[in-house]
C-alpha positions as CSV (number, residue, x, y, z in Angstrom):
1,X,0.0,-0.8,0.1
2,X,1.3,3.6,-0.9
3,X,0.4,6.7,-0.2
4,X,-3.0,8.0,-0.8
5,X,-3.6,9.1,-4.5
6,X,-6.7,10.8,-6.5
7,X,-5.3,9.1,-9.6
8,X,-4.5,5.8,-8.4
9,X,-7.7,5.3,-7.0
10,X,-9.6,6.8,-10.2
11,X,-7.2,4.5,-12.4
12,X,-8.4,1.0,-9.8
13,X,-12.4,2.0,-10.2
14,X,-11.6,2.8,-13.7
15,X,-10.2,-0.8,-14.2
16,X,-13.1,-2.1,-11.9
17,X,-15.7,-0.7,-14.4
18,X,-14.3,-1.7,-17.7
19,X,-13.9,-5.3,-16.4
20,X,-17.6,-5.5,-15.1
21,X,-18.8,-3.7,-18.8
22,X,-16.3,-6.7,-21.0
23,X,-16.2,-9.2,-19.8
24,X,-19.8,-11.8,-20.5
25,X,-17.8,-14.6,-18.9
26,X,-18.2,-13.9,-15.3
27,X,-21.0,-15.4,-13.4
28,X,-23.1,-13.3,-11.4
29,X,-21.5,-14.1,-8.1
30,X,-18.3,-13.2,-9.3
31,X,-20.4,-9.0,-10.7
32,X,-21.2,-9.2,-7.3
33,X,-17.7,-9.8,-5.8
34,X,-15.5,-7.3,-8.1
35,X,-18.5,-4.3,-7.9
36,X,-18.6,-4.8,-3.7
37,X,-14.8,-4.5,-4.4
38,X,-15.5,-0.9,-7.1
39,X,-18.0,0.7,-4.1
40,X,-15.7,-0.2,-1.4
41,X,-12.6,1.8,-3.0
42,X,-11.5,4.2,-0.6
43,X,-13.4,8.1,-1.3
44,X,-10.9,10.1,0.4
45,X,-7.3,10.3,2.0
46,X,-8.1,9.5,5.8
47,X,-10.6,7.0,4.7
48,X,-7.1,5.1,3.2
49,X,-5.2,6.1,6.1
50,X,-7.6,4.2,8.2
51,X,-7.5,1.2,6.4
52,X,-3.7,1.1,6.0
53,X,-3.4,1.4,10.1
54,X,-6.0,-1.7,11.0
55,X,-4.3,-4.0,8.2
56,X,-0.2,-3.2,9.4
57,X,-2.0,-2.9,13.0
58,X,-2.8,-6.0,12.9
59,X,0.5,-7.7,12.0
60,X,2.8,-9.0,15.0
61,X,6.4,-7.9,15.5
62,X,8.6,-10.5,13.5
63,X,12.5,-9.0,15.1
64,X,13.7,-6.0,17.4
65,X,12.8,-2.4,15.4
66,X,9.4,-3.6,13.5
67,X,7.3,-0.1,13.4
68,X,4.1,-0.8,15.0
69,X,0.6,1.3,14.4
70,X,-1.8,0.9,17.5
């Protein structure tokens, strides 16, 4: 996960929209999965940073000097 970027989030959304619009082989279950991914993309930097913190705070330190986010 990198720093927040409006452009990257737009590219992600556009890629998912293209997949949904142009892939007739997707069954309804997979269409639902991708639609959920599209709906759940972070819309702003605060939301994105909260998600990054939530993901990385669950990691357990493996050695000294490991950065933790709590």
